[in-house]
C-alpha positions as CSV (number, residue, x, y, z in Angstrom):
1,M,-122.9,46.7,21.1
2,V,-122.0,43.1,20.4
3,Y,-120.5,40.9,23.1
4,E,-118.9,37.5,22.3
5,I,-118.5,34.2,24.2
6,G,-120.5,35.4,27.1
7,L,-117.8,37.7,28.4
8,F,-118.3,41.4,28.8
9,V,-115.3,42.4,26.6
10,P,-115.8,45.1,24.1
11,H,-114.9,44.1,20.5
12,Y,-112.1,46.7,20.3
13,L,-110.4,45.1,23.4
14,M,-110.7,41.6,22.1
15,K,-107.1,41.4,20.7
16,Y,-105.6,42.5,24.0
17,F,-107.7,39.9,25.8
18,V,-106.4,37.2,23.4
19,I,-102.8,38.3,24.0
20,F,-103.5,38.1,27.8
21,L,-104.8,34.5,27.4
22,I,-101.7,33.6,25.4
23,G,-99.5,35.1,28.0
24,I,-101.1,33.1,30.8
25,A,-100.7,29.9,28.7
26,I,-97.0,30.4,28.0
27,L,-96.0,31.9,31.4
28,P,-95.1,28.5,33.0
29,L,-92.9,27.8,30.0
30,L,-91.2,31.1,30.4
31,V,-90.7,30.6,34.2
32,Q,-89.2,27.1,33.5
33,S,-86.9,28.6,30.9
34,V,-85.7,31.3,33.2
35,H,-85.2,28.7,36.0
36,S,-83.1,26.6,33.6
37,L,-81.0,29.6,32.7
38,E,-80.5,30.4,36.4
39,L,-79.2,26.8,37.0
40,D,-76.8,27.0,34.1
41,T,-74.0,28.3,36.2
42,S,-71.2,25.9,35.4
43,S,-68.6,28.5,36.2
44,Y,-70.0,29.1,39.7
45,S,-67.8,27.8,42.5
46,L,-69.3,26.6,45.7
47,K,-67.9,29.6,47.4
48,Q,-69.7,31.9,44.9
49,Q,-72.9,30.1,45.4
50,I,-72.7,30.5,49.2
51,K,-71.7,34.1,48.9
52,E,-74.8,34.8,46.8
53,G,-77.0,33.2,49.4
54,W,-78.1,30.1,47.6
55,D,-80.2,27.6,49.5
56,I,-78.5,24.3,50.5
57,E,-81.0,22.5,48.2
58,S,-79.7,24.5,45.3
59,L,-76.0,24.1,45.8
60,F,-74.0,21.9,43.5
61,C,-70.4,20.8,42.8
62,H,-68.3,20.4,39.7
63,N,-65.9,17.9,38.3
64,D,-67.9,14.8,39.4
65,Q,-67.6,15.9,43.1
66,V,-70.5,15.7,45.4
67,L,-71.9,17.9,48.2
68,I,-71.5,17.0,51.8
69,L,-72.6,18.9,54.9
70,K,-70.5,19.1,58.0
71,I,-72.5,17.7,60.9
72,T,-71.4,20.3,63.5
73,D,-72.6,23.4,61.6
74,E,-74.0,22.0,58.3
75,S,-71.4,24.0,56.3
76,P,-71.2,22.6,52.8
77,A,-68.1,21.2,51.0
78,C,-67.4,19.6,47.7
79,V,-65.4,16.4,47.8
80,N,-64.8,13.3,45.7
81,P,-67.6,10.6,46.1
82,E,-65.3,8.1,47.7
83,T,-64.1,10.7,50.2
84,A,-67.7,11.6,51.0
85,V,-68.7,8.1,51.8
86,K,-65.7,7.7,54.2
87,L,-66.5,11.1,55.9
88,V,-70.0,9.9,56.5
89,D,-68.7,6.6,57.9
90,R,-66.5,8.6,60.3
91,G,-69.4,10.8,61.4
92,W,-67.9,13.9,60.0
93,G,-70.7,14.8,57.7
94,I,-73.9,13.9,55.9
95,M,-74.8,13.7,52.3
96,P,-78.0,15.2,50.9
97,A,-78.3,12.3,48.5
98,T,-77.0,8.8,48.1
99,I,-73.9,8.6,45.9
100,T,-71.7,5.9,44.3
101,P,-68.0,5.8,45.3
102,I,-65.4,6.3,42.5
103,E,-61.7,6.1,42.6
104,V,-59.9,9.2,43.8
105,N,-56.9,10.3,41.8
106,S,-53.8,10.1,44.0
107,K,-51.4,10.3,41.1
108,N,-49.9,13.7,42.0
109,I,-48.9,12.7,45.6
110,I,-47.6,9.4,44.4
111,E,-45.4,11.1,41.9
112,A,-44.3,13.5,44.5
113,N,-43.6,10.7,47.0
114,N,-41.5,8.8,44.5
115,Q,-39.5,11.9,43.7
116,F,-38.9,12.5,47.4
117,A,-37.8,8.9,47.8
118,L,-35.1,9.3,45.2
119,D,-34.1,12.7,46.5
120,F,-33.8,11.4,50.1
121,Y,-32.0,8.3,48.9
122,S,-29.4,10.4,47.0
123,K,-28.6,12.3,50.3
124,V,-28.2,9.2,52.5
125,S,-26.3,7.1,50.0
126,S,-22.9,8.9,50.2
127,D,-21.5,6.1,52.3
128,D,-20.9,3.4,49.7
129,E,-20.5,0.7,52.4
130,K,-23.6,1.5,54.3
131,N,-27.0,-0.3,53.8
132,I,-30.0,1.9,53.2
133,F,-33.7,1.3,54.0
134,F,-36.5,3.7,54.7
135,S,-40.1,4.4,53.9
136,P,-40.6,7.6,51.9
137,T,-44.4,7.1,52.4
138,S,-44.1,7.2,56.2
139,I,-41.9,10.4,56.1
140,S,-44.1,12.1,53.6
141,I,-47.3,11.5,55.4
142,A,-45.9,12.7,58.7
143,F,-44.7,15.9,57.1
144,A,-47.9,16.3,55.2
145,I,-49.7,16.5,58.6
146,A,-47.2,19.1,59.7
147,Y,-47.6,20.9,56.4
148,E,-51.3,21.4,57.1
149,G,-50.4,23.9,59.7
150,A,-47.4,25.5,58.0
151,R,-47.7,29.0,56.5
152,G,-45.5,31.4,54.6
153,N,-41.9,30.5,53.7
154,T,-42.1,27.5,56.1
155,A,-44.8,26.0,53.9
156,D,-43.0,26.9,50.7
157,E,-39.8,25.1,51.8
158,I,-41.6,22.0,53.0
159,N,-43.5,21.9,49.7
160,Q,-40.3,22.3,47.7
161,A,-38.8,19.2,49.4
162,F,-41.9,17.0,49.3
163,G,-43.9,18.4,46.3
164,F,-47.3,18.4,48.1
165,P,-50.2,19.7,46.0
166,K,-50.7,23.3,47.1
167,N,-54.5,23.0,46.7
168,D,-55.8,22.0,50.1
169,E,-58.8,20.0,48.7
170,E,-56.7,18.1,46.2
171,R,-54.0,17.3,48.7
172,R,-56.3,16.2,51.5
173,N,-58.6,14.1,49.3
174,A,-55.6,12.4,47.7
175,Y,-54.0,11.5,51.0
176,F,-57.3,10.4,52.3
177,A,-57.8,8.1,49.3
178,M,-54.2,6.8,49.4
179,I,-54.4,5.9,53.1
180,E,-57.8,4.2,52.7
181,Q,-56.5,2.3,49.7
182,L,-53.3,1.1,51.4
183,N,-55.3,0.0,54.5
184,E,-57.2,-2.5,52.4
185,K,-58.7,-5.0,54.9
186,D,-59.3,-8.0,52.6
187,A,-55.9,-8.2,50.9
188,K,-53.8,-11.3,50.8
189,Y,-51.0,-9.3,52.4
190,K,-50.9,-7.2,55.5
191,L,-50.4,-3.5,55.0
192,R,-51.3,-1.0,57.7
193,I,-50.7,2.8,58.0
194,A,-51.5,4.7,61.2
195,N,-51.1,8.4,62.2
196,A,-51.4,10.2,65.5
197,L,-51.2,13.6,67.1
198,W,-49.9,13.8,70.6
199,L,-50.7,17.0,72.5
200,A,-49.0,18.3,75.6
201,E,-51.3,18.8,78.6
202,G,-52.8,22.3,78.4
203,F,-51.8,22.8,74.7
204,E,-54.9,23.4,72.5
205,P,-54.2,23.6,68.8
206,F,-56.8,25.1,66.5
207,Q,-59.8,22.8,66.2
208,E,-59.7,23.1,62.4
209,Y,-56.2,21.7,62.3
210,V,-57.1,18.8,64.6
211,N,-60.2,18.1,62.4
212,T,-58.1,18.0,59.3
213,A,-55.6,15.6,60.8
214,K,-58.4,13.3,62.0
215,T,-60.6,13.5,58.9
216,Y,-58.2,13.3,56.1
217,Y,-55.2,11.5,57.7
218,D,-57.2,9.3,60.0
219,S,-55.1,10.5,62.9
220,E,-55.7,9.5,66.5
221,V,-55.5,12.4,68.9
222,S,-54.3,12.0,72.5
223,T,-53.1,14.2,75.3
224,V,-49.9,13.2,77.1
225,N,-47.5,14.5,79.7
226,F,-44.1,14.9,77.9
227,L,-42.3,15.5,81.2
228,T,-43.3,12.1,82.7
229,D,-44.5,9.1,80.6
230,G,-45.5,10.9,77.3
231,I,-42.6,9.6,75.3
232,D,-43.1,6.0,76.6
233,I,-46.8,6.1,75.6
234,I,-45.9,7.3,72.1
235,N,-43.2,4.6,71.8
236,D,-45.7,1.9,72.9
237,W,-48.1,3.1,70.2
238,V,-45.4,2.8,67.5
239,K,-44.4,-0.6,68.9
240,T,-48.0,-1.9,68.6
241,K,-48.6,-0.4,65.2
242,T,-45.4,-1.9,63.7
243,E,-45.9,-5.4,65.3
244,E,-43.0,-4.7,67.7
245,K,-40.5,-4.2,64.8
246,I,-39.9,-0.5,65.8
247,K,-39.5,-0.8,69.6
248,Q,-38.4,2.7,70.5
249,L,-38.9,5.6,68.0
250,F,-38.0,8.4,70.4
251,P,-35.1,8.0,72.9
252,P,-35.8,8.8,76.6
253,G,-35.9,12.5,77.4
254,S,-37.1,13.5,73.9
255,G,-39.8,15.6,75.5
256,D,-39.4,18.6,77.9
257,S,-41.2,21.6,79.2
258,S,-41.2,23.3,75.8
259,T,-42.6,20.3,73.9
260,R,-46.1,21.1,72.7
261,M,-47.0,18.3,70.2
262,A,-45.7,15.2,68.4
263,I,-46.8,13.8,65.1
264,T,-46.2,10.1,64.4
265,N,-46.7,7.8,61.4
266,A,-46.3,4.0,61.5
267,I,-46.4,1.7,58.5
268,Y,-46.3,-2.1,58.6
269,F,-46.1,-4.6,55.8
270,K,-46.0,-8.4,55.6
271,G,-46.3,-10.2,52.3
272,T,-45.7,-13.7,51.0
273,W,-44.0,-14.3,47.6
274,V,-46.2,-15.7,44.9
275,E,-43.2,-18.0,44.1
276,Q,-41.6,-18.9,47.4
277,F,-38.0,-19.8,47.8
278,D,-37.3,-23.4,49.1
279,E,-35.8,-23.0,52.5
280,E,-33.9,-26.3,52.1
281,Q,-32.0,-24.8,49.1
282,T,-30.7,-21.8,51.1
283,K,-26.9,-22.2,51.4
284,M,-24.0,-20.1,52.5
285,D,-22.5,-18.5,49.4
286,D,-20.3,-15.6,48.2
287,F,-21.6,-12.0,48.1
288,R,-19.1,-9.7,46.4
289,V,-19.2,-6.3,48.3
290,N,-16.8,-5.0,45.7
291,Q,-13.9,-6.2,43.6
292,Q,-11.7,-6.7,46.6
293,T,-14.2,-7.9,49.3
294,V,-16.2,-11.1,49.4
295,V,-18.5,-12.1,52.3
296,K,-20.4,-15.3,53.0
297,V,-24.3,-14.9,53.2
298,P,-27.3,-17.3,53.3
299,M,-28.2,-17.3,49.6
300,M,-31.7,-18.3,48.7
301,E,-32.5,-20.1,45.6
302,L,-35.8,-20.0,43.6
303,K,-36.5,-22.8,41.2
304,T,-36.8,-22.0,37.5
305,T,-40.0,-20.0,36.9
306,F,-41.4,-17.2,34.8
307,L,-41.0,-13.7,36.3
308,N,-40.9,-10.1,34.9
309,Y,-37.3,-9.3,33.9
310,T,-35.4,-6.9,31.7
311,R,-31.7,-5.9,31.2
312,N,-29.6,-3.4,29.4
313,D,-25.9,-2.6,29.4
314,Q,-26.1,-1.0,32.8
315,L,-28.4,-3.2,34.9
316,E,-30.7,-6.1,35.2
317,I,-34.2,-5.7,36.8
318,L,-36.3,-8.5,38.3
319,E,-39.8,-8.2,39.8
320,L,-40.8,-10.5,42.6
321,P,-44.6,-10.3,43.2
322,Y,-46.3,-10.8,46.5
323,E,-49.6,-12.8,46.9
324,G,-52.5,-10.6,46.0
325,D,-50.7,-9.5,42.8
326,K,-50.8,-5.8,43.9
327,L,-47.5,-5.4,45.5
328,S,-44.0,-6.5,44.4
329,M,-40.3,-6.0,45.0
330,L,-38.2,-4.6,42.2
331,I,-34.5,-5.6,42.3
332,L,-32.1,-3.3,40.3
333,L,-28.8,-5.2,39.9
334,P,-25.9,-3.5,38.2
335,T,-24.2,-5.6,35.5
336,S,-20.8,-4.7,37.0
337,V,-19.8,-5.6,40.6
338,D,-18.7,-2.0,41.1
339,G,-21.6,-0.5,39.2
340,I,-23.8,0.6,42.1
341,K,-22.5,4.2,42.1
342,S,-23.2,4.6,38.4
343,L,-26.6,3.1,38.9
344,E,-27.4,5.5,41.7
345,E,-26.4,8.5,39.6
346,S,-28.8,7.5,36.9
347,L,-31.7,6.7,39.3
348,T,-34.4,9.1,38.4
349,T,-38.2,8.7,38.3
350,D,-38.2,8.9,34.5
351,N,-35.5,6.2,34.2
352,L,-37.2,4.0,36.7
353,N,-40.5,4.3,34.9
354,Q,-38.8,3.6,31.6
355,W,-36.9,0.5,32.9
356,A,-40.0,-0.9,34.6
357,G,-42.0,-0.4,31.4
358,K,-39.6,-2.8,29.7
359,L,-40.2,-5.7,32.1
360,R,-41.3,-8.9,30.3
361,K,-42.0,-12.5,31.4
362,A,-38.8,-14.5,31.2
363,K,-37.7,-17.9,32.4
364,T,-35.6,-17.2,35.4
365,K,-33.7,-18.9,38.2
366,V,-33.2,-16.6,41.1
367,F,-30.4,-16.4,43.7
368,M,-30.9,-13.8,46.3
369,P,-29.4,-13.2,49.8
370,K,-31.6,-13.6,52.8
371,F,-31.2,-10.5,55.0
372,T,-32.5,-8.4,57.9
373,L,-31.9,-4.7,58.3
374,E,-32.6,-2.1,60.9
375,T,-32.0,1.5,60.1
376,E,-32.3,4.9,61.8
377,Y,-32.2,8.4,60.3
378,G,-32.1,11.8,61.9
379,L,-34.2,13.7,59.3
380,I,-33.4,17.3,60.1
381,P,-29.8,17.3,58.5
382,V,-31.1,15.5,55.4
383,L,-34.1,17.7,55.0
384,K,-32.0,20.8,55.4
385,E,-30.0,19.6,52.4
386,L,-33.3,19.3,50.5
387,G,-34.1,22.9,51.2
388,I,-36.1,23.0,54.5
389,H,-34.7,25.4,57.0
390,D,-37.3,27.7,58.6
391,A,-39.4,24.7,59.9
392,F,-36.5,23.8,62.3
393,G,-36.0,27.3,63.7
394,N,-37.7,30.5,62.5
395,A,-40.9,28.5,61.7
396,D,-44.4,29.6,60.9
397,F,-46.8,26.9,62.0
398,S,-49.5,29.5,62.7
399,G,-52.1,27.1,61.1
400,I,-51.7,24.8,64.2
401,S,-51.9,27.3,67.0
402,E,-51.0,30.8,68.2
403,S,-47.9,29.3,69.9
404,H,-44.6,29.8,68.1
405,L,-43.9,26.2,67.2
406,F,-40.9,24.8,65.4
407,I,-39.8,21.2,64.6
408,E,-37.3,20.3,67.3
409,K,-36.8,16.6,66.4
410,A,-37.6,14.5,63.4
411,I,-36.7,10.8,63.4
412,H,-37.3,7.9,61.1
413,K,-36.7,4.2,61.9
414,A,-37.2,1.2,59.6
415,F,-37.0,-2.6,59.7
416,V,-37.0,-5.2,56.9
417,D,-36.7,-9.0,56.9
418,V,-36.4,-10.7,53.5
419,N,-36.6,-14.5,53.7
420,E,-37.8,-17.6,51.8
421,E,-41.4,-17.0,52.6
422,G,-41.7,-13.3,51.8
423,T,-41.0,-9.9,53.3
424,E,-41.8,-8.2,56.6
425,A,-41.2,-4.5,56.8
426,A,-42.0,-1.7,59.2
427,A,-41.2,2.0,59.6
428,A,-42.1,4.9,61.8
429,T,-41.6,8.6,61.6
430,G,-41.8,11.0,64.5
431,I,-41.9,14.8,64.6
432,I,-41.6,16.7,67.9
433,M,-42.7,20.3,67.8
434,A,-41.7,22.6,70.6
435,E,-42.6,26.2,71.4
436,S,-39.7,28.5,70.8
437,A,-38.4,30.5,73.7
438,P,-39.2,34.2,73.6
439,V,-36.5,36.4,72.0
440,P,-34.8,38.3,75.0
441,F,-35.2,42.0,74.7
442,R,-33.7,44.0,77.6
443,A,-33.7,47.7,77.1
444,D,-31.0,48.3,79.7
445,H,-28.8,50.7,77.8
446,P,-29.3,53.8,75.6
447,F,-31.9,53.4,72.9
448,I,-33.9,55.4,70.3
449,F,-37.6,55.3,70.2
450,I,-40.2,56.3,67.6
451,I,-43.9,56.9,67.8
452,Q,-45.3,56.3,64.3
453,D,-48.5,55.9,62.3
454,K,-48.6,52.1,62.1
455,E,-50.4,51.9,58.8
456,T,-48.4,54.5,56.9
457,G,-45.1,54.5,58.8
458,N,-45.3,58.2,59.3
459,I,-43.0,59.2,62.2
460,L,-44.9,61.4,64.6
461,F,-42.3,61.5,67.4
462,I,-38.7,60.4,67.7
463,G,-36.3,60.4,70.7
464,K,-33.4,58.8,72.4
465,I,-32.9,57.7,76.0
466,V,-29.4,57.9,77.4
467,D,-30.3,58.2,81.1
468,P,-33.9,57.6,82.2
469,T,-33.2,59.2,85.6
470,A,-32.0,62.5,84.2
């Protein structure tokens, strides 16, 4: 018998031996191909990956999001890169790898905020002779924090009024990014947003809710005694955050034994005009309230300069930019003295965008009144007009705690000072949540009772009590 290449392989088995050698040679390639196929799971969500037991090292995210691990339990989450960096900075989580921040898209909540601004404005503008000033951003952020704990119809109604993205991840990341962006530290203007949760002594909301408020809304969390100095502490916080422009958000006695939590937002802005008015040119001049009424006001005058301007048959629009070239004031001036009502009726987000899109540099000479306003709004009546009802009574805030919470008070205060140098503005929103009293149920007169199968509703026994002593 002949043996080849020094191996004891019979000739008739040689072809199987060759196949065996080829198999060994290509096995690594086959394994690599199979591994590649296993990783080609673009349709797999993070939840699916976790459910199938993937190792942390194998988890991945979609849509340019990155993986972050929560420090407390190393549970994974997919977030936008910029959000991930901030979460790490705050000590919330760790990233398996270094990432580069990118801009987070806040377009949806900005559009929703602008729509709410015009909706709210339409409800508070019924008095033609009353000045209006408020911060829709402040109100929206405060109610977004409340919305995080709303469920069922309560959540639906709040969403209907404010237009919050229903996807938790999208909404939270967007607010996170917007708050971080507005709180820019090196800007040539001063703009600060602050949030806080105030918890009654002994009240313990779900930790997940508190973590959401702290992580995504940068909320401070404090415990106060609402029966003693709790309201004073909250008012002092608002006073500090608004540079003393909002001195008392909540009136004394706003808290009582049923108060469980308060949510506050404060926003402060101070900006200088790129082109400042000359204080020496400010003179008392006429301001026509309507065709019949004229009042004297300190009228500022800006020397001839080039500013963004446009006009049509209904109105003129002027843009006054603040230093830093990121923020500006738009002034919408009806062409007719009595044209404000008509302008308000045509004030929509689409029209506003269309008008602003037609702004062009024009040689202008500006005359504008110098003014200071302080305003206050009880939010509950207005928000009821916008479709929110359950939140103020038969509420479902079961995402906050097991207590039966409802919004007892909602207040917004604002301040603005427009002068030759620029603008200073502040606003604060406060929401007080109380625990509803138990519904009284006293079976002290004849009643029917039923013993049933809870799951099917099948009645097993039925009876009536007319006299329990009989």
